[in-house]
N, C-alpha and C positions, 0 to 999 in steps of 0.2 A: 490529643492526635488528630482529630479533625478538625481544631483550629489552625493546627499547623499545616494543614495539607489545605485548607481555606486560603490563608495567607500565601503560601507558596504558590498557589494557582493564579490567585489575583496579581502577584507582580509577575509572574510568566507572560499572563495576558497584557498586563500593562505594558511590558518591554517590547511586546510584540505589535500591538496596536497603536500605541501613542507616535512612534516614528511617524507611521504611516499617514496617521490624522493630520500630523504637523506638517508634512510633505505637502498634504493636499492642501490644507489652508495655505499654505505659502505660494503655492500655484494659483490658488482662487486670488489672493491680493495682487500677484503681480501679472498673472497672465490670463487666467480664465475668465473671471469675473462674471459666474454665472448666478441667473437670476435667486435673489433669497430665496424662493419657495423651493427652487430644486437642491439649494445648499441644505436648507431644513431637512427634505427627502433623506439625502445622503447621510447625514449626521444622525437621523433617527434610525435609518437602516444600519449604519456603523454600530449604534448603541444596541441594537436589537443584537446585532452579530456577536460584539463582544459578551453580551450576557449569555449568548448561546455556548458560544466559545468555553467561556469560565466554567458553566454547569458541565461541559460536555468532558472537558480535562478532569475537573473536580469529581464526576463519575467514575472516569478510567482510573484515577487515583485511590478512591475508595472503595470501587467496586472491582471493575477488569481486570487489574493486576492481581489483588488477591484470590479470586476466585478463577483467575486463569493459571494462577501457580498450582491451586487447590486440585483442579481439573487434571494438570499434567502431573502432578504427584500418584494420580490414582492408575491414569493411564501408563505411567510408567513401571506400574507394579504390575502390568500385566503381564504373562509370560508369551502370549501370541504376538509377535513383532507385526505381523499381518494385518492381525486388528487394530494396531496402534496407527498404522500406513493407513489404513479404510477410514479411520476416524479423522485422520490428517488430511483425506482429501476433501472429506466433507465438512471439517473446519475451515479449509482454506478457501473453498466455495463461497460458503456463505458469509465468511467475514469478510471477503472481497467485493462479494455482492452488496454488501452494506456500506463499503467505505465511500464516503461523500466525494472526496477528491475522482474516484475512478468514475462514478457518474457525471461529474463536472465533465471530465476529459471528453466521456462518449458523446455527451451533448453538445460540446464546442465541436467535435469532430464532424457530426450529422450536421452543424450548422456550416461551418467551414467548406463543406464538400457538396453543401447545397442537396442534401439527402443523397447524395451517391454512394455514402461509405453510412451505411446505418448504425445510428449509436448503440443499438440494442446487439446487433452482431459483434462490434469491438467490445462491448460489455461481457457477454458471453466468453469470448476470445481471452478476455485477460483472466477472467474469474475460472475457466478451465485451466489456463496455463499455471497460475498460483496453485489451482488446487493438487495439480500435478505434483509440482515442487516441493510443496508442503509435504505431499505423501514422502516423496523421496527424502526429504529433511527429516521425516520422523524414523523412517529407516535408518538413516545415518546413524542418530542418536540410538537406536537400537543395538544397531552392529558396531557402533564406534568406529564408523567410516571416516578417514580424513576427509575434511571440507574441500580439499585441493582436489579431489579425486571426483568431485560432482561439479565445482566452479572452472575448474579448466575444460574439459569437455564440453560444458554448456557454452561456455563464451566462444569456443571454438565453433561450435555449430549454429551459434549466433551470428559472428562474423563469415562464415560460410552461406548463409541464409540472406545476407545482405545483397548478395550478387544476383540473387534469383528472385528475391520479392519485389513488388513494388515500391518505387522510390516513397511515395506518399506514404504507406504502410512502415517503411524503414523509420521515416520520422514518427510517426505515431508511436511506434512500437518503443522507441527508446524514452520518450516522455512518459509512456505508459509504465516502463520500469519504476520511474520515479513515485507515478501516483499511487502504485500498489502497496507501496510500504508506507502508508498513512498510519494515524494513531490507532485505529483497530490493528493492524497487524503488528506496529511497532509496541502495542500493548498487552493486547490479548493472546497474540500467537508465540512472539518471544517470550511472555511469561509463561504460558503452556511448555514450550520446549524446555526453560530452565527449570520448571518443575518437574517435568518428566526424567530431564538428567540427573539432578539431585535424587530421584527416587531409586535411580540403579545404582545399586552397589559398585563400588569401585572405579566410578566414572569421573572427571574432572569436569565440575560442572562450567567452567568458563571455557572449555576446549569444545567441550560438545553441546552445551546448552545454546551458545552463540552461534552466529553465522547464518540461522534460519533466514532472517531478514535479506541477506545477502542472495540467497536462493530464491526468495519473493521478489526481490527485484529484477532478476535474471529472467524469471517465469514469462512476465508479457512480452519482453523483448523476442524473444522465440515465438510464442504462441500468437502474437499478431504478424511477424512477419510470415509466420505460416499462412495465418488467414490471407495474407497480401497474394502468396502465391496461389492461393486456391481459388481465390475472386478474381483476380486479374492476371491468369498464368500466360498471357498473351504479351504482355507489357514489356516484360525483359527481351523478349525475341525482337520486337520492333525497337527497342534501344538500342 
């Protein structure tokens, strides 16, 4: 079982990385002509990243997915829906806090804005937004609320906020929706939702268990644009 997981993960990493390395080498040969020392550094860093990515994905397949389902099954057996939602708030926050892509986005925002938009501020906005919507997602599972009842008002709110939020924060918000649905959310939180849904009698796992990632993708779009309104309330008036 572990050998099959290792083989599958290695193949997935190879498919992801080999085309990028090939493209870089082609550019190096025809256009870039970088010094040999710099090429060695780039390839060494790429090799380290490949090893890290392989170990990370292998750990998710062997550890995160099984224990996410196990925790979800335990939470799904609880009678108190509010406790399920409260745990969802906590897990949504800490999972997003540890998401590598979210931290990269926050750092890039601070760098691109020359420090005028603090990366930590963006990071907190994304984490809080995801926490709230993961809590709502768990309530949806508990009470079997149709997914459309959350997505339709959520995207209507997001479209409305675009008229009032700072343009820079609108652009950041849209990208934040993509990075929040990284490997931690797609592995642990989704597995947890599936496990909880499977533990609740009479539920269709596919209908109720899936859909959480869509809510996670929506969450930062709303929270970051709200941050843009709070930080730069006068910008929209000037425009």
